[in-house]
C-alpha positions in Angstrom: 85.1 82.3 105.5 83.5 80.0 108.1 84.6 76.4 107.7 81.7 74.0 108.3 81.0 70.2 107.9 78.3 70.5 105.3 77.6 72.8 102.3 74.9 75.5 103.0 73.3 78.1 100.8 75.5 81.2 100.6 78.7 79.2 101.1 81.6 79.6 98.8 82.1 76.2 97.2 84.7 74.6 94.9 84.2 71.7 92.5 87.3 69.9 91.5 87.2 67.5 88.6 89.5 65.5 86.3 93.0 67.0 85.9 92.2 69.2 88.9 90.0 71.5 86.8 88.0 73.5 89.3 85.2 76.0 89.7 84.6 78.3 92.6 81.1 79.8 93.1 78.5 80.8 95.8 75.9 78.2 96.5 72.4 79.5 95.8 69.1 77.6 95.8 67.9 77.1 92.2 71.4 77.8 90.7 73.6 75.6 88.7 77.2 75.1 87.5 77.7 74.6 83.8 80.8 73.2 82.1 81.8 71.1 79.2 81.6 68.1 81.5 78.0 68.7 82.3 75.6 70.6 84.7 75.4 70.3 88.5 72.4 71.7 90.3 73.2 73.8 93.5 70.2 72.1 95.1 71.9 68.8 94.8 75.0 70.1 96.5 73.5 72.0 99.4 73.4 69.8 102.5 76.1 67.4 101.3 79.3 67.0 103.5 82.3 68.8 102.2 84.6 66.3 100.5 81.7 64.4 98.9 82.1 63.1 95.3 79.3 64.4 93.0 78.5 63.8 89.4 77.2 66.1 86.6 74.2 65.2 84.5 76.7 63.6 82.0 78.2 61.5 84.8 81.5 63.4 85.1 82.9 63.1 88.6 83.8 66.1 90.9 84.7 66.6 94.5 82.8 69.2 96.5 85.1 71.2 98.7 85.4 74.4 100.6 88.1 76.5 98.9 91.1 77.5 100.9 92.2 81.1 101.0 95.0 80.1 98.5 92.4 78.7 96.1 90.4 81.9 96.3 93.3 84.2 95.8 94.5 82.3 92.8 91.0 82.4 91.3 90.5 86.2 91.8 89.5 88.3 88.8 92.4 90.7 88.6 93.5 93.9 86.9 97.0 93.9 88.6 99.5 91.3 89.6 98.5 89.8 92.9 100.7 88.7 95.8 101.4 85.0 95.8 100.0 82.9 98.7 103.6 81.8 99.5 104.5 85.4 100.3 101.2 86.3 101.9 101.4 83.6 104.5 104.9 84.7 105.6 103.8 88.3 105.6 100.9 87.7 108.0 103.0 85.7 110.4 106.0 88.0 110.4 103.8 91.1 110.9 101.9 89.5 113.7 98.5 90.0 112.1 95.9 88.5 114.5 92.2 88.6 115.3 90.9 91.9 116.6 93.7 94.0 115.2 93.4 97.2 113.1 95.7 96.9 110.2 96.4 99.0 107.1 97.5 98.6 103.5 98.2 100.9 100.6 97.9 99.7 97.1 94.7 97.6 97.3 95.1 96.3 93.7 92.7 93.4 93.0 92.3 92.8 96.8 94.3 89.6 97.3 96.2 90.9 100.3 93.1 92.7 101.5 91.3 89.3 101.6 94.1 87.7 103.6 94.2 90.6 106.1 90.5 90.6 106.5 90.5 86.9 107.2 93.3 87.2 109.7 91.9 90.0 111.7 88.5 88.3 112.1 85.1 89.7 112.6 86.2 92.0 115.5 89.2 93.4 113.5 89.4 96.1 110.9 91.3 96.5 107.6 91.8 100.0 106.1 92.9 99.8 102.5 94.0 102.8 100.4 94.0 102.8 96.6 94.5 105.7 94.1 92.6 104.3 91.1 88.8 104.1 91.3 88.4 101.2 88.8 91.0 99.1 90.6 89.3 99.8 94.0 85.9 98.8 92.5 87.3 95.4 91.4 88.8 94.8 94.8 85.5 95.7 96.5 83.7 93.2 94.3 86.3 90.5 95.1 85.8 91.1 98.9 82.0 91.0 98.5 82.3 87.7 96.6 84.0 86.1 99.6 81.8 87.8 102.2 84.6 89.9 103.8 83.8 93.4 102.5 82.2 94.4 105.9 85.6 94.1 107.6 87.3 96.6 105.2 87.2 100.4 104.9 88.1 101.3 101.3 89.7 104.7 100.8 90.5 106.5 97.6 93.5 108.8 97.8 97.0 109.7 96.7 98.9 108.4 99.7 101.5 111.1 99.4 98.9 113.2 101.3 99.2 110.8 104.3 96.6 108.7 106.1 93.6 109.5 108.3 94.5 106.8 110.8 97.1 106.6 113.7 98.1 103.7 116.0 97.6 100.9 113.5 99.0 97.6 114.6 100.5 96.8 111.2 100.9 98.4 107.8 101.6 96.6 104.5 102.7 98.9 101.6 102.2 97.4 98.2 103.5 100.1 95.9 106.6 100.2 93.7 108.1 103.3 95.3 107.7 102.4 98.9 110.6 104.6 99.9 108.6 107.7 99.0 105.9 107.0 101.7 107.8 105.9 104.8 107.2 109.1 106.8 103.4 108.8 106.1 103.4 105.1 107.1 105.3 105.9 110.3 102.7 108.5 111.3 99.9 105.9 110.8 101.6 103.1 112.9 101.6 102.7 116.6 104.9 102.7 118.4 106.3 99.2 117.9 104.0 98.5 115.0 104.9 96.3 112.1 105.8 97.5 108.6 106.1 95.3 105.5 106.5 95.8 101.8 107.3 93.8 98.7 109.6 95.2 95.9 110.8 93.7 92.6 114.3 95.1 92.3 117.5 95.8 94.3 117.4 99.5 93.5 114.0 99.9 95.2 115.0 97.8 98.2 118.1 99.9 98.7 116.2 103.2 98.6 113.6 101.8 101.0 116.3 100.7 103.5 117.7 104.2 103.6 114.2 105.6 104.1 113.5 103.2 107.0 116.8 104.0 108.7 116.1 107.8 108.3 112.6 107.6 109.7 113.0 105.7 112.9 112.4 102.1 111.9 114.6 99.3 113.2 114.9 95.5 113.3 114.9 95.5 109.5 114.8 92.3 107.6 115.1 91.6 103.8 114.3 88.2 102.3 112.8 86.3 99.4 110.9 83.1 99.3 111.1 80.2 96.9 108.4 77.5 96.6 109.1 74.1 95.0 106.3 71.5 94.7 107.0 67.7 94.4 105.1 65.1 92.5 102.8 63.3 95.0 103.0 59.8 93.4 105.0 57.7 95.9 106.4 55.6 93.1 108.0 58.6 91.4 108.6 61.2 94.0 110.6 64.1 92.5 110.3 67.9 92.1 107.7 69.1 89.6 109.1 70.7 86.4 108.1 74.2 87.5 108.5 76.2 90.7 107.4 79.5 92.0 110.8 81.1 92.4 111.5 84.8 92.8 108.4 87.0 93.1 109.9 89.9 95.0 112.0 91.1 97.9 110.2 91.3 101.2 111.2 94.0 103.7 110.0 94.0 107.3 110.7 96.6 110.1 109.3 98.0 113.3 108.5 101.5 114.3 110.6 102.4 117.3 111.1 105.4 119.5 114.9 106.0 119.8 116.2 107.7 123.0 118.5 110.7 123.0 120.2 109.2 126.1 123.9 108.5 125.0 123.7 105.2 126.8 121.3 104.0 124.0 123.6 105.1 121.0 125.3 101.7 120.8 122.1 99.8 120.6 120.6 102.3 118.2 123.6 101.8 115.8 123.3 98.1 116.2 119.6 98.0 115.1 120.2 100.5 112.2 118.7 103.7 113.5 120.1 106.9 111.9 121.2 109.3 114.6 
């Protein structure tokens, strides 16, 4: 998305009403948004500054905003469980995903991580996304088209046990349950020093993946989980909200390295967890 000061035709817009009820849609001349609180014409929204308060034909108030990536991801049509924004943000920073890079993922799902990656690599970057199920890939492609990012993504349909077409990728995020089965294939697709990341739901899967990373020349391995707690924003009654986004999965990060056979490097290799 390109963030601007005023709403234009083709922009993705968000209307936020009472009780934070919201609608996300593409602005189109002649279009309208219909809800139980009334109708708003797109023509009346185009040209307004973002942040403006607008009213339906019934007088119901809304604010006109550009949705954040978090808003978009939480609003995605989905056939699978998506990654949470709290995890995605940390993944992008930890894996060093930046404009102009060529990054890969396997397990496209509904496309939430694909959208985040495509946003982060920018117009000059490239995302290569592998998925095994045609219907799942079709939904992801529609979600990317909806937010105007499909042109930055190469969608590939394949059982990833067969390996990947690419080499020298800057980063690779593996979003499949049995990550440990595909570590050699991921290594072959990554550049030396490239970043690896995955998210897994159980200890057993994490343990198997750690063994596979050690066996296949990955080092600087980290395992963590993220908890997110919101607070009520009323200054007169500041306290935690009743619900929080707690455990969603275990994040694993590592780097592809090239260990030396020189005996002088054995101590360092053992320290960073490389299997000799």
